[in-house]
Structures are given as C-alpha cells and as structure tokens.
PyMOL Python script that loads the backbone (N, CA, C, O; Angstrom):
from pymol import cmd

cmd.read_pdbstr("""\
ATOM      1  N   MET A   1    -142.322  14.865   8.981  1.00  0.00           N
ATOM      2  CA  MET A   1    -142.176  13.451   9.241  1.00  0.00           C
ATOM      3  C   MET A   1    -142.891  12.669   8.136  1.00  0.00           C
ATOM      4  O   MET A   1    -143.871  13.131   7.552  1.00  0.00           O
ATOM      5  N   LYS A   2    -142.367  11.475   7.874  1.00  0.00           N
ATOM      6  CA  LYS A   2    -142.969  10.584   6.891  1.00  0.00           C
ATOM      7  C   LYS A   2    -143.175   9.215   7.518  1.00  0.00           C
ATOM      8  O   LYS A   2    -142.338   8.735   8.281  1.00  0.00           O
ATOM      9  N   ALA A   3    -144.291   8.599   7.190  1.00  0.00           N
ATOM     10  CA  ALA A   3    -144.530   7.201   7.546  1.00  0.00           C
ATOM     11  C   ALA A   3    -144.384   6.403   6.261  1.00  0.00           C
ATOM     12  O   ALA A   3    -145.034   6.698   5.258  1.00  0.00           O
ATOM     13  N   ILE A   4    -143.521   5.386   6.299  1.00  0.00           N
ATOM     14  CA  ILE A   4    -143.184   4.620   5.100  1.00  0.00           C
ATOM     15  C   ILE A   4    -143.423   3.132   5.369  1.00  0.00           C
ATOM     16  O   ILE A   4    -142.998   2.591   6.391  1.00  0.00           O
ATOM     17  N   TRP A   5    -144.103   2.497   4.439  1.00  0.00           N
ATOM     18  CA  TRP A   5    -144.261   1.036   4.499  1.00  0.00           C
ATOM     19  C   TRP A   5    -144.215   0.475   3.093  1.00  0.00           C
ATOM     20  O   TRP A   5    -144.799   1.035   2.164  1.00  0.00           O
ATOM     21  N   ASN A   6    -143.514  -0.637   2.949  1.00  0.00           N
ATOM     22  CA  ASN A   6    -143.353  -1.287   1.645  1.00  0.00           C
ATOM     23  C   ASN A   6    -142.793  -0.296   0.619  1.00  0.00           C
ATOM     24  O   ASN A   6    -143.239  -0.246  -0.527  1.00  0.00           O
ATOM     25  N   ASN A   7    -141.803   0.491   1.061  1.00  0.00           N
ATOM     26  CA  ASN A   7    -141.103   1.473   0.226  1.00  0.00           C
ATOM     27  C   ASN A   7    -142.009   2.578  -0.321  1.00  0.00           C
ATOM     28  O   ASN A   7    -141.706   3.174  -1.355  1.00  0.00           O
ATOM     29  N   THR A   8    -143.109   2.849   0.362  1.00  0.00           N
ATOM     30  CA  THR A   8    -144.055   3.860  -0.083  1.00  0.00           C
ATOM     31  C   THR A   8    -144.396   4.802   1.067  1.00  0.00           C
ATOM     32  O   THR A   8    -144.639   4.356   2.188  1.00  0.00           O
ATOM     33  N   VAL A   9    -144.414   6.100   0.792  1.00  0.00           N
ATOM     34  CA  VAL A   9    -144.828   7.072   1.801  1.00  0.00           C
ATOM     35  C   VAL A   9    -146.348   6.987   1.922  1.00  0.00           C
ATOM     36  O   VAL A   9    -147.077   7.224   0.959  1.00  0.00           O
ATOM     37  N   ILE A  10    -146.814   6.640   3.137  1.00  0.00           N
ATOM     38  CA  ILE A  10    -148.257   6.493   3.350  1.00  0.00           C
ATOM     39  C   ILE A  10    -148.839   7.659   4.157  1.00  0.00           C
ATOM     40  O   ILE A  10    -150.057   7.816   4.241  1.00  0.00           O
ATOM     41  N   ALA A  11    -147.959   8.474   4.749  1.00  0.00           N
ATOM     42  CA  ALA A  11    -148.393   9.684   5.457  1.00  0.00           C
ATOM     43  C   ALA A  11    -147.209  10.635   5.523  1.00  0.00           C
ATOM     44  O   ALA A  11    -146.057  10.208   5.590  1.00  0.00           O
ATOM     45  N   GLU A  12    -147.508  11.941   5.505  1.00  0.00           N
ATOM     46  CA  GLU A  12    -146.441  12.942   5.575  1.00  0.00           C
ATOM     47  C   GLU A  12    -146.993  14.216   6.195  1.00  0.00           C
ATOM     48  O   GLU A  12    -148.035  14.725   5.782  1.00  0.00           O
ATOM     49  N   SER A  13    -146.265  14.731   7.211  1.00  0.00           N
ATOM     50  CA  SER A  13    -146.740  15.940   7.882  1.00  0.00           C
ATOM     51  C   SER A  13    -145.601  16.615   8.645  1.00  0.00           C
ATOM     52  O   SER A  13    -144.685  15.958   9.139  1.00  0.00           O
ATOM     53  N   ASN A  14    -145.684  17.940   8.728  1.00  0.00           N
ATOM     54  CA  ASN A  14    -144.782  18.712   9.591  1.00  0.00           C
ATOM     55  C   ASN A  14    -145.445  18.994  10.931  1.00  0.00           C
ATOM     56  O   ASN A  14    -144.911  19.742  11.750  1.00  0.00           O
ATOM     57  N   ASP A  15    -146.599  18.400  11.152  1.00  0.00           N
ATOM     58  CA  ASP A  15    -147.397  18.698  12.334  1.00  0.00           C
ATOM     59  C   ASP A  15    -147.747  17.430  13.122  1.00  0.00           C
ATOM     60  O   ASP A  15    -148.907  17.231  13.481  1.00  0.00           O
ATOM     61  N   THR A  16    -146.759  16.574  13.393  1.00  0.00           N
ATOM     62  CA  THR A  16    -147.033  15.375  14.183  1.00  0.00           C
ATOM     63  C   THR A  16    -146.969  15.712  15.674  1.00  0.00           C
ATOM     64  O   THR A  16    -146.333  16.682  16.086  1.00  0.00           O
ATOM     65  N   VAL A  17    -147.638  14.889  16.459  1.00  0.00           N
ATOM     66  CA  VAL A  17    -147.619  15.019  17.914  1.00  0.00           C
ATOM     67  C   VAL A  17    -147.002  13.741  18.464  1.00  0.00           C
ATOM     68  O   VAL A  17    -147.436  12.645  18.109  1.00  0.00           O
ATOM     69  N   VAL A  18    -145.990  13.866  19.333  1.00  0.00           N
ATOM     70  CA  VAL A  18    -145.325  12.692  19.888  1.00  0.00           C
ATOM     71  C   VAL A  18    -145.867  12.410  21.289  1.00  0.00           C
ATOM     72  O   VAL A  18    -145.793  13.253  22.183  1.00  0.00           O
ATOM     73  N   ILE A  19    -146.408  11.214  21.456  1.00  0.00           N
ATOM     74  CA  ILE A  19    -146.861  10.724  22.755  1.00  0.00           C
ATOM     75  C   ILE A  19    -146.402   9.284  22.879  1.00  0.00           C
ATOM     76  O   ILE A  19    -146.610   8.474  21.975  1.00  0.00           O
ATOM     77  N   GLU A  20    -145.771   8.970  24.016  1.00  0.00           N
ATOM     78  CA  GLU A  20    -145.266   7.625  24.287  1.00  0.00           C
ATOM     79  C   GLU A  20    -144.406   7.106  23.130  1.00  0.00           C
ATOM     80  O   GLU A  20    -144.550   5.959  22.707  1.00  0.00           O
ATOM     81  N   ASN A  21    -143.530   7.942  22.636  1.00  0.00           N
ATOM     82  CA  ASN A  21    -142.590   7.615  21.561  1.00  0.00           C
ATOM     83  C   ASN A  21    -143.250   7.303  20.218  1.00  0.00           C
ATOM     84  O   ASN A  21    -142.599   6.748  19.334  1.00  0.00           O
ATOM     85  N   ASN A  22    -144.505   7.640  20.051  1.00  0.00           N
ATOM     86  CA  ASN A  22    -145.189   7.458  18.766  1.00  0.00           C
ATOM     87  C   ASN A  22    -145.505   8.820  18.164  1.00  0.00           C
ATOM     88  O   ASN A  22    -145.986   9.725  18.845  1.00  0.00           O
ATOM     89  N   HIS A  23    -145.223   8.942  16.874  1.00  0.00           N
ATOM     90  CA  HIS A  23    -145.607  10.149  16.136  1.00  0.00           C
ATOM     91  C   HIS A  23    -147.040   9.966  15.660  1.00  0.00           C
ATOM     92  O   HIS A  23    -147.343   9.014  14.941  1.00  0.00           O
ATOM     93  N   TYR A  24    -147.910  10.867  16.058  1.00  0.00           N
ATOM     94  CA  TYR A  24    -149.294  10.870  15.599  1.00  0.00           C
ATOM     95  C   TYR A  24    -149.413  11.899  14.485  1.00  0.00           C
ATOM     96  O   TYR A  24    -149.067  13.068  14.660  1.00  0.00           O
ATOM     97  N   PHE A  25    -149.909  11.445  13.333  1.00  0.00           N
ATOM     98  CA  PHE A  25    -150.048  12.280  12.140  1.00  0.00           C
ATOM     99  C   PHE A  25    -151.489  12.789  12.034  1.00  0.00           C
ATOM    100  O   PHE A  25    -152.427  12.047  12.324  1.00  0.00           O
ATOM    101  N   PRO A  26    -151.673  14.048  11.621  1.00  0.00           N
ATOM    102  CA  PRO A  26    -153.040  14.524  11.387  1.00  0.00           C
ATOM    103  C   PRO A  26    -153.733  13.623  10.361  1.00  0.00           C
ATOM    104  O   PRO A  26    -153.117  13.194   9.386  1.00  0.00           O
ATOM    105  N   LYS A  27    -154.996  13.345  10.586  1.00  0.00           N
ATOM    106  CA  LYS A  27    -155.711  12.416   9.704  1.00  0.00           C
ATOM    107  C   LYS A  27    -155.659  12.856   8.240  1.00  0.00           C
ATOM    108  O   LYS A  27    -155.586  12.019   7.340  1.00  0.00           O
ATOM    109  N   GLU A  28    -155.696  14.177   8.003  1.00  0.00           N
ATOM    110  CA  GLU A  28    -155.665  14.647   6.615  1.00  0.00           C
ATOM    111  C   GLU A  28    -154.308  14.438   5.944  1.00  0.00           C
ATOM    112  O   GLU A  28    -154.188  14.629   4.734  1.00  0.00           O
ATOM    113  N   SER A  29    -153.282  14.046   6.711  1.00  0.00           N
ATOM    114  CA  SER A  29    -151.951  13.832   6.139  1.00  0.00           C
ATOM    115  C   SER A  29    -151.718  12.390   5.686  1.00  0.00           C
ATOM    116  O   SER A  29    -150.704  12.096   5.053  1.00  0.00           O
ATOM    117  N   ILE A  30    -152.654  11.486   6.006  1.00  0.00           N
ATOM    118  CA  ILE A  30    -152.479  10.107   5.553  1.00  0.00           C
ATOM    119  C   ILE A  30    -153.036   9.974   4.140  1.00  0.00           C
ATOM    120  O   ILE A  30    -153.986  10.661   3.763  1.00  0.00           O
ATOM    121  N   LYS A  31    -152.434   9.088   3.376  1.00  0.00           N
ATOM    122  CA  LYS A  31    -152.889   8.848   2.005  1.00  0.00           C
ATOM    123  C   LYS A  31    -153.974   7.776   2.068  1.00  0.00           C
ATOM    124  O   LYS A  31    -153.686   6.582   2.140  1.00  0.00           O
ATOM    125  N   GLN A  32    -155.215   8.227   2.039  1.00  0.00           N
ATOM    126  CA  GLN A  32    -156.384   7.389   2.303  1.00  0.00           C
ATOM    127  C   GLN A  32    -156.442   6.108   1.466  1.00  0.00           C
ATOM    128  O   GLN A  32    -156.984   5.098   1.915  1.00  0.00           O
ATOM    129  N   GLU A  33    -155.891   6.147   0.265  1.00  0.00           N
ATOM    130  CA  GLU A  33    -155.990   4.973  -0.603  1.00  0.00           C
ATOM    131  C   GLU A  33    -155.271   3.739  -0.042  1.00  0.00           C
ATOM    132  O   GLU A  33    -155.520   2.620  -0.492  1.00  0.00           O
ATOM    133  N   PHE A  34    -154.388   3.939   0.932  1.00  0.00           N
ATOM    134  CA  PHE A  34    -153.649   2.825   1.525  1.00  0.00           C
ATOM    135  C   PHE A  34    -154.281   2.295   2.812  1.00  0.00           C
ATOM    136  O   PHE A  34    -153.784   1.318   3.373  1.00  0.00           O
ATOM    137  N   PHE A  35    -155.350   2.906   3.289  1.00  0.00           N
ATOM    138  CA  PHE A  35    -155.910   2.611   4.610  1.00  0.00           C
ATOM    139  C   PHE A  35    -157.317   2.030   4.525  1.00  0.00           C
ATOM    140  O   PHE A  35    -158.184   2.560   3.831  1.00  0.00           O
ATOM    141  N   ASN A  36    -157.523   0.930   5.244  1.00  0.00           N
ATOM    142  CA  ASN A  36    -158.842   0.324   5.352  1.00  0.00           C
ATOM    143  C   ASN A  36    -159.134   0.067   6.824  1.00  0.00           C
ATOM    144  O   ASN A  36    -158.353  -0.592   7.510  1.00  0.00           O
ATOM    145  N   ALA A  37    -160.254   0.583   7.306  1.00  0.00           N
ATOM    146  CA  ALA A  37    -160.629   0.389   8.704  1.00  0.00           C
ATOM    147  C   ALA A  37    -160.861  -1.091   8.983  1.00  0.00           C
ATOM    148  O   ALA A  37    -161.374  -1.820   8.134  1.00  0.00           O
ATOM    149  N   THR A  38    -160.475  -1.530  10.187  1.00  0.00           N
ATOM    150  CA  THR A  38    -160.710  -2.911  10.604  1.00  0.00           C
ATOM    151  C   THR A  38    -161.689  -2.901  11.780  1.00  0.00           C
ATOM    152  O   THR A  38    -162.109  -1.844  12.251  1.00  0.00           O
ATOM    153  N   GLN A  39    -162.031  -4.075  12.230  1.00  0.00           N
ATOM    154  CA  GLN A  39    -162.922  -4.214  13.380  1.00  0.00           C
ATOM    155  C   GLN A  39    -162.144  -4.246  14.693  1.00  0.00           C
ATOM    156  O   GLN A  39    -162.744  -4.403  15.756  1.00  0.00           O
ATOM    157  N   THR A  40    -160.822  -4.100  14.640  1.00  0.00           N
ATOM    158  CA  THR A  40    -159.984  -4.167  15.835  1.00  0.00           C
ATOM    159  C   THR A  40    -160.113  -2.888  16.656  1.00  0.00           C
ATOM    160  O   THR A  40    -160.090  -1.782  16.117  1.00  0.00           O
ATOM    161  N   HIS A  41    -160.250  -3.060  17.962  1.00  0.00           N
ATOM    162  CA  HIS A  41    -160.291  -1.944  18.904  1.00  0.00           C
ATOM    163  C   HIS A  41    -159.538  -2.344  20.163  1.00  0.00           C
ATOM    164  O   HIS A  41    -159.592  -3.497  20.591  1.00  0.00           O
ATOM    165  N   THR A  42    -158.846  -1.399  20.743  1.00  0.00           N
ATOM    166  CA  THR A  42    -158.225  -1.593  22.045  1.00  0.00           C
ATOM    167  C   THR A  42    -158.562  -0.367  22.886  1.00  0.00           C
ATOM    168  O   THR A  42    -158.992   0.663  22.368  1.00  0.00           O
ATOM    169  N   THR A  43    -158.357  -0.500  24.184  1.00  0.00           N
ATOM    170  CA  THR A  43    -158.661   0.620  25.067  1.00  0.00           C
ATOM    171  C   THR A  43    -157.430   0.992  25.874  1.00  0.00           C
ATOM    172  O   THR A  43    -156.803   0.138  26.502  1.00  0.00           O
ATOM    173  N   CYS A  44    -157.094   2.261  25.853  1.00  0.00           N
ATOM    174  CA  CYS A  44    -156.019   2.810  26.675  1.00  0.00           C
ATOM    175  C   CYS A  44    -156.692   3.504  27.857  1.00  0.00           C
ATOM    176  O   CYS A  44    -157.637   4.268  27.664  1.00  0.00           O
ATOM    177  N   PRO A  45    -156.216   3.247  29.085  1.00  0.00           N
ATOM    178  CA  PRO A  45    -156.872   3.840  30.242  1.00  0.00           C
ATOM    179  C   PRO A  45    -156.881   5.365  30.255  1.00  0.00           C
ATOM    180  O   PRO A  45    -157.762   5.962  30.876  1.00  0.00           O
ATOM    181  N   TRP A  46    -155.929   6.012  29.588  1.00  0.00           N
ATOM    182  CA  TRP A  46    -155.919   7.477  29.636  1.00  0.00           C
ATOM    183  C   TRP A  46    -156.204   8.141  28.296  1.00  0.00           C
ATOM    184  O   TRP A  46    -156.462   9.344  28.257  1.00  0.00           O
ATOM    185  N   LYS A  47    -156.165   7.386  27.189  1.00  0.00           N
ATOM    186  CA  LYS A  47    -156.456   7.985  25.882  1.00  0.00           C
ATOM    187  C   LYS A  47    -157.861   7.669  25.395  1.00  0.00           C
ATOM    188  O   LYS A  47    -158.528   8.523  24.811  1.00  0.00           O
ATOM    189  N   GLY A  48    -158.309   6.449  25.633  1.00  0.00           N
ATOM    190  CA  GLY A  48    -159.639   6.055  25.181  1.00  0.00           C
ATOM    191  C   GLY A  48    -159.601   4.835  24.291  1.00  0.00           C
ATOM    192  O   GLY A  48    -158.687   4.016  24.385  1.00  0.00           O
ATOM    193  N   LYS A  49    -160.601   4.710  23.419  1.00  0.00           N
ATOM    194  CA  LYS A  49    -160.758   3.553  22.543  1.00  0.00           C
ATOM    195  C   LYS A  49    -160.060   3.801  21.209  1.00  0.00           C
ATOM    196  O   LYS A  49    -160.375   4.750  20.490  1.00  0.00           O
ATOM    197  N   ALA A  50    -159.103   2.926  20.894  1.00  0.00           N
ATOM    198  CA  ALA A  50    -158.363   3.017  19.630  1.00  0.00           C
ATOM    199  C   ALA A  50    -159.068   2.205  18.550  1.00  0.00           C
ATOM    200  O   ALA A  50    -159.582   1.116  18.803  1.00  0.00           O
ATOM    201  N   HIS A  51    -159.081   2.759  17.344  1.00  0.00           N
ATOM    202  CA  HIS A  51    -159.604   2.086  16.160  1.00  0.00           C
ATOM    203  C   HIS A  51    -158.417   1.867  15.225  1.00  0.00           C
ATOM    204  O   HIS A  51    -157.502   2.689  15.184  1.00  0.00           O
ATOM    205  N   TYR A  52    -158.424   0.764  14.473  1.00  0.00           N
ATOM    206  CA  TYR A  52    -157.265   0.385  13.672  1.00  0.00           C
ATOM    207  C   TYR A  52    -157.551   0.385  12.177  1.00  0.00           C
ATOM    208  O   TYR A  52    -158.694   0.287  11.730  1.00  0.00           O
ATOM    209  N   TYR A  53    -156.447   0.502  11.417  1.00  0.00           N
ATOM    210  CA  TYR A  53    -156.467   0.404   9.965  1.00  0.00           C
ATOM    211  C   TYR A  53    -155.485  -0.680   9.528  1.00  0.00           C
ATOM    212  O   TYR A  53    -154.428  -0.859  10.134  1.00  0.00           O
ATOM    213  N   THR A  54    -155.848  -1.394   8.475  1.00  0.00           N
ATOM    214  CA  THR A  54    -154.888  -2.222   7.766  1.00  0.00           C
ATOM    215  C   THR A  54    -154.315  -1.352   6.652  1.00  0.00           C
ATOM    216  O   THR A  54    -155.048  -0.656   5.950  1.00  0.00           O
ATOM    217  N   VAL A  55    -152.993  -1.403   6.502  1.00  0.00           N
ATOM    218  CA  VAL A  55    -152.311  -0.644   5.452  1.00  0.00           C
ATOM    219  C   VAL A  55    -152.029  -1.603   4.296  1.00  0.00           C
ATOM    220  O   VAL A  55    -151.448  -2.668   4.502  1.00  0.00           O
ATOM    221  N   THR A  56    -152.435  -1.231   3.088  1.00  0.00           N
ATOM    222  CA  THR A  56    -152.217  -2.066   1.904  1.00  0.00           C
ATOM    223  C   THR A  56    -151.471  -1.258   0.852  1.00  0.00           C
ATOM    224  O   THR A  56    -151.930  -0.202   0.416  1.00  0.00           O
ATOM    225  N   VAL A  57    -150.304  -1.779   0.451  1.00  0.00           N
ATOM    226  CA  VAL A  57    -149.470  -1.133  -0.571  1.00  0.00           C
ATOM    227  C   VAL A  57    -149.014  -2.203  -1.559  1.00  0.00           C
ATOM    228  O   VAL A  57    -148.439  -3.217  -1.164  1.00  0.00           O
ATOM    229  N   ASP A  58    -149.271  -1.972  -2.828  1.00  0.00           N
ATOM    230  CA  ASP A  58    -148.880  -2.904  -3.892  1.00  0.00           C
ATOM    231  C   ASP A  58    -149.313  -4.336  -3.594  1.00  0.00           C
ATOM    232  O   ASP A  58    -148.552  -5.280  -3.807  1.00  0.00           O
ATOM    233  N   GLY A  59    -150.538  -4.491  -3.101  1.00  0.00           N
ATOM    234  CA  GLY A  59    -151.090  -5.817  -2.849  1.00  0.00           C
ATOM    235  C   GLY A  59    -150.644  -6.473  -1.556  1.00  0.00           C
ATOM    236  O   GLY A  59    -151.115  -7.560  -1.223  1.00  0.00           O
ATOM    237  N   LYS A  60    -149.744  -5.832  -0.822  1.00  0.00           N
ATOM    238  CA  LYS A  60    -149.282  -6.389   0.456  1.00  0.00           C
ATOM    239  C   LYS A  60    -150.033  -5.711   1.592  1.00  0.00           C
ATOM    240  O   LYS A  60    -150.147  -4.486   1.632  1.00  0.00           O
ATOM    241  N   GLU A  61    -150.551  -6.533   2.527  1.00  0.00           N
ATOM    242  CA  GLU A  61    -151.312  -6.011   3.654  1.00  0.00           C
ATOM    243  C   GLU A  61    -150.501  -6.042   4.944  1.00  0.00           C
ATOM    244  O   GLU A  61    -149.753  -6.985   5.202  1.00  0.00           O
ATOM    245  N   ASN A  62    -150.660  -5.008   5.738  1.00  0.00           N
ATOM    246  CA  ASN A  62    -150.069  -4.932   7.076  1.00  0.00           C
ATOM    247  C   ASN A  62    -151.252  -4.686   8.023  1.00  0.00           C
ATOM    248  O   ASN A  62    -151.662  -3.550   8.259  1.00  0.00           O
ATOM    249  N   LYS A  63    -151.783  -5.796   8.554  1.00  0.00           N
ATOM    250  CA  LYS A  63    -153.023  -5.747   9.342  1.00  0.00           C
ATOM    251  C   LYS A  63    -152.849  -4.940  10.620  1.00  0.00           C
ATOM    252  O   LYS A  63    -151.897  -5.143  11.373  1.00  0.00           O
ATOM    253  N   ASP A  64    -153.773  -4.028  10.851  1.00  0.00           N
ATOM    254  CA  ASP A  64    -153.817  -3.216  12.072  1.00  0.00           C
ATOM    255  C   ASP A  64    -152.511  -2.452  12.321  1.00  0.00           C
ATOM    256  O   ASP A  64    -152.093  -2.287  13.467  1.00  0.00           O
ATOM    257  N   ALA A  65    -151.875  -1.991  11.250  1.00  0.00           N
ATOM    258  CA  ALA A  65    -150.583  -1.309  11.358  1.00  0.00           C
ATOM    259  C   ALA A  65    -150.697   0.162  11.737  1.00  0.00           C
ATOM    260  O   ALA A  65    -149.692   0.812  12.024  1.00  0.00           O
ATOM    261  N   ALA A  66    -151.915   0.684  11.739  1.00  0.00           N
ATOM    262  CA  ALA A  66    -152.134   2.087  12.104  1.00  0.00           C
ATOM    263  C   ALA A  66    -153.336   2.151  13.035  1.00  0.00           C
ATOM    264  O   ALA A  66    -154.255   1.337  12.949  1.00  0.00           O
ATOM    265  N   TRP A  67    -153.311   3.140  13.927  1.00  0.00           N
ATOM    266  CA  TRP A  67    -154.452   3.316  14.824  1.00  0.00           C
ATOM    267  C   TRP A  67    -154.720   4.780  15.070  1.00  0.00           C
ATOM    268  O   TRP A  67    -153.866   5.640  14.852  1.00  0.00           O
ATOM    269  N   HIS A  68    -155.925   5.042  15.529  1.00  0.00           N
ATOM    270  CA  HIS A  68    -156.311   6.410  15.861  1.00  0.00           C
ATOM    271  C   HIS A  68    -157.375   6.379  16.944  1.00  0.00           C
ATOM    272  O   HIS A  68    -158.010   5.353  17.188  1.00  0.00           O
ATOM    273  N   TYR A  69    -157.553   7.509  17.579  1.00  0.00           N
ATOM    274  CA  TYR A  69    -158.566   7.683  18.617  1.00  0.00           C
ATOM    275  C   TYR A  69    -159.568   8.730  18.126  1.00  0.00           C
ATOM    276  O   TYR A  69    -159.277   9.925  18.181  1.00  0.00           O
ATOM    277  N   PRO A  70    -160.742   8.303  17.648  1.00  0.00           N
ATOM    278  CA  PRO A  70    -161.718   9.286  17.169  1.00  0.00           C
ATOM    279  C   PRO A  70    -162.221  10.203  18.288  1.00  0.00           C
ATOM    280  O   PRO A  70    -162.522  11.373  18.055  1.00  0.00           O
ATOM    281  N   GLU A  71    -162.305   9.662  19.489  1.00  0.00           N
ATOM    282  CA  GLU A  71    -162.695  10.442  20.660  1.00  0.00           C
ATOM    283  C   GLU A  71    -161.711  10.110  21.769  1.00  0.00           C
ATOM    284  O   GLU A  71    -161.394   8.941  21.991  1.00  0.00           O
ATOM    285  N   VAL A  72    -161.232  11.119  22.459  1.00  0.00           N
ATOM    286  CA  VAL A  72    -160.222  10.904  23.491  1.00  0.00           C
ATOM    287  C   VAL A  72    -160.632  11.573  24.803  1.00  0.00           C
ATOM    288  O   VAL A  72    -161.570  12.368  24.860  1.00  0.00           O
ATOM    289  N   SER A  73    -159.891  11.219  25.850  1.00  0.00           N
ATOM    290  CA  SER A  73    -160.081  11.889  27.130  1.00  0.00           C
ATOM    291  C   SER A  73    -159.505  13.301  27.049  1.00  0.00           C
ATOM    292  O   SER A  73    -158.812  13.634  26.088  1.00  0.00           O
ATOM    293  N   LYS A  74    -159.783  14.123  28.042  1.00  0.00           N
ATOM    294  CA  LYS A  74    -159.243  15.486  28.063  1.00  0.00           C
ATOM    295  C   LYS A  74    -157.725  15.489  28.011  1.00  0.00           C
ATOM    296  O   LYS A  74    -157.134  16.381  27.403  1.00  0.00           O
ATOM    297  N   MET A  75    -157.079  14.508  28.637  1.00  0.00           N
ATOM    298  CA  MET A  75    -155.612  14.455  28.678  1.00  0.00           C
ATOM    299  C   MET A  75    -154.999  14.182  27.306  1.00  0.00           C
ATOM    300  O   MET A  75    -153.852  14.552  27.056  1.00  0.00           O
ATOM    301  N   ALA A  76    -155.745  13.545  26.425  1.00  0.00           N
ATOM    302  CA  ALA A  76    -155.190  13.156  25.123  1.00  0.00           C
ATOM    303  C   ALA A  76    -155.720  14.005  23.969  1.00  0.00           C
ATOM    304  O   ALA A  76    -155.544  13.629  22.810  1.00  0.00           O
ATOM    305  N   LYS A  77    -156.359  15.133  24.251  1.00  0.00           N
ATOM    306  CA  LYS A  77    -156.941  15.982  23.201  1.00  0.00           C
ATOM    307  C   LYS A  77    -155.992  16.301  22.041  1.00  0.00           C
ATOM    308  O   LYS A  77    -156.447  16.387  20.900  1.00  0.00           O
ATOM    309  N   PRO A  78    -154.674  16.481  22.294  1.00  0.00           N
ATOM    310  CA  PRO A  78    -153.783  16.811  21.162  1.00  0.00           C
ATOM    311  C   PRO A  78    -153.725  15.744  20.067  1.00  0.00           C
ATOM    312  O   PRO A  78    -153.306  16.043  18.948  1.00  0.00           O
ATOM    313  N   ILE A  79    -154.138  14.497  20.365  1.00  0.00           N
ATOM    314  CA  ILE A  79    -154.062  13.455  19.328  1.00  0.00           C
ATOM    315  C   ILE A  79    -155.434  13.001  18.839  1.00  0.00           C
ATOM    316  O   ILE A  79    -155.532  12.016  18.107  1.00  0.00           O
ATOM    317  N   GLU A  80    -156.475  13.693  19.228  1.00  0.00           N
ATOM    318  CA  GLU A  80    -157.809  13.295  18.776  1.00  0.00           C
ATOM    319  C   GLU A  80    -157.872  13.340  17.255  1.00  0.00           C
ATOM    320  O   GLU A  80    -157.625  14.377  16.641  1.00  0.00           O
ATOM    321  N   GLY A  81    -158.209  12.192  16.653  1.00  0.00           N
ATOM    322  CA  GLY A  81    -158.290  12.112  15.199  1.00  0.00           C
ATOM    323  C   GLY A  81    -156.951  11.900  14.499  1.00  0.00           C
ATOM    324  O   GLY A  81    -156.922  11.710  13.283  1.00  0.00           O
ATOM    325  N   TYR A  82    -155.848  11.927  15.234  1.00  0.00           N
ATOM    326  CA  TYR A  82    -154.529  11.706  14.635  1.00  0.00           C
ATOM    327  C   TYR A  82    -154.262  10.211  14.497  1.00  0.00           C
ATOM    328  O   TYR A  82    -154.877   9.401  15.190  1.00  0.00           O
ATOM    329  N   VAL A  83    -153.340   9.842  13.597  1.00  0.00           N
ATOM    330  CA  VAL A  83    -153.055   8.451  13.280  1.00  0.00           C
ATOM    331  C   VAL A  83    -151.594   8.134  13.611  1.00  0.00           C
ATOM    332  O   VAL A  83    -150.691   8.907  13.288  1.00  0.00           O
ATOM    333  N   ALA A  84    -151.374   6.976  14.264  1.00  0.00           N
ATOM    334  CA  ALA A  84    -150.020   6.515  14.603  1.00  0.00           C
ATOM    335  C   ALA A  84    -149.788   5.141  13.968  1.00  0.00           C
ATOM    336  O   ALA A  84    -150.720   4.493  13.491  1.00  0.00           O
ATOM    337  N   PHE A  85    -148.527   4.718  13.976  1.00  0.00           N
ATOM    338  CA  PHE A  85    -148.130   3.509  13.246  1.00  0.00           C
ATOM    339  C   PHE A  85    -147.244   2.599  14.081  1.00  0.00           C
ATOM    340  O   PHE A  85    -146.587   3.026  15.029  1.00  0.00           O
ATOM    341  N   TRP A  86    -147.251   1.325  13.692  1.00  0.00           N
ATOM    342  CA  TRP A  86    -146.335   0.320  14.244  1.00  0.00           C
ATOM    343  C   TRP A  86    -146.271  -0.825  13.240  1.00  0.00           C
ATOM    344  O   TRP A  86    -146.607  -0.636  12.071  1.00  0.00           O
ATOM    345  N   LYS A  87    -145.843  -2.016  13.678  1.00  0.00           N
ATOM    346  CA  LYS A  87    -145.791  -3.213  12.821  1.00  0.00           C
ATOM    347  C   LYS A  87    -144.970  -2.991  11.564  1.00  0.00           C
ATOM    348  O   LYS A  87    -145.393  -3.348  10.464  1.00  0.00           O
ATOM    349  N   GLY A  88    -143.801  -2.403  11.730  1.00  0.00           N
ATOM    350  CA  GLY A  88    -142.883  -2.253  10.610  1.00  0.00           C
ATOM    351  C   GLY A  88    -143.029  -0.992   9.795  1.00  0.00           C
ATOM    352  O   GLY A  88    -142.249  -0.765   8.870  1.00  0.00           O
ATOM    353  N   VAL A  89    -144.007  -0.167  10.114  1.00  0.00           N
ATOM    354  CA  VAL A  89    -144.111   1.126   9.422  1.00  0.00           C
ATOM    355  C   VAL A  89    -143.012   2.016   9.979  1.00  0.00           C
ATOM    356  O   VAL A  89    -142.944   2.244  11.187  1.00  0.00           O
ATOM    357  N   GLU A  90    -142.158   2.517   9.108  1.00  0.00           N
ATOM    358  CA  GLU A  90    -141.023   3.351   9.520  1.00  0.00           C
ATOM    359  C   GLU A  90    -141.441   4.820   9.534  1.00  0.00           C
ATOM    360  O   GLU A  90    -142.005   5.329   8.565  1.00  0.00           O
ATOM    361  N   VAL A  91    -141.159   5.479  10.632  1.00  0.00           N
ATOM    362  CA  VAL A  91    -141.436   6.922  10.740  1.00  0.00           C
ATOM    363  C   VAL A  91    -140.095   7.644  10.774  1.00  0.00           C
ATOM    364  O   VAL A  91    -139.286   7.431  11.676  1.00  0.00           O
ATOM    365  N   VAL A  92    -139.871   8.503   9.777  1.00  0.00           N
ATOM    366  CA  VAL A  92    -138.580   9.188   9.632  1.00  0.00           C
ATOM    367  C   VAL A  92    -138.794  10.664   9.348  1.00  0.00           C
ATOM    368  O   VAL A  92    -139.871  11.083   8.924  1.00  0.00           O
ATOM    369  N   GLU A  93    -137.728  11.461   9.596  1.00  0.00           N
ATOM    370  CA  GLU A  93    -137.780  12.900   9.266  1.00  0.00           C
ATOM    371  C   GLU A  93    -137.500  13.101   7.800  1.00  0.00           C
ATOM    372  O   GLU A  93    -137.498  14.235   7.322  1.00  0.00           O
TER     373      GLU A  93
END
""", "prot")
cmd.dss("prot")
cmd.show_as("cartoon", "prot")
cmd.util.cbc("prot")
cmd.orient("prot")
C-alpha cells in the first residue's frame, strides 16, 4: 500500500493493518521528512489517545493529516505505533 499526498508517496508498506476502513502503516514505513508532530490529540474510547502529524510536501501543508496511537488499549494492539491518514491523503495499492 502507498499513501500519497501532493503527488508524492509519503508512506509505503506491504504490512498495513485495516481498522475502521483505515490502513495503518508501520511507523518505519513513513517518510519522516514529510511529517511534523502537532499538539492535536483526540481520544477514541477503544483505541486510546491519538497524536497527529502535519504532512508537508513541496511547501504545502496538510494539517493533522496523519495520526497514530503511541499507546493503545489491549483491543487495539495491532495498530500500536502505526500511522493512518485522512484529509485528502490517498491510500492505494
């Protein structure tokens, strides 16, 4: 799977985990140079506290376009540390 934004592959992995129609990519599969942590956090009742990244490609920012759960509940262990996308980031095979 590939995550693409602004015509650039920002993550690529054959080992994504799908939960609630979102592909979660292993953290080591994201291209770190495009990701900057933000102060945004949300809480999912069954996954835990989500932390967000702004994705920046060629000077264009997509605020809070990626998220991850550094620590998760027992039910969400398969995505601990994995990164998912929204806000126009295209995930394709």
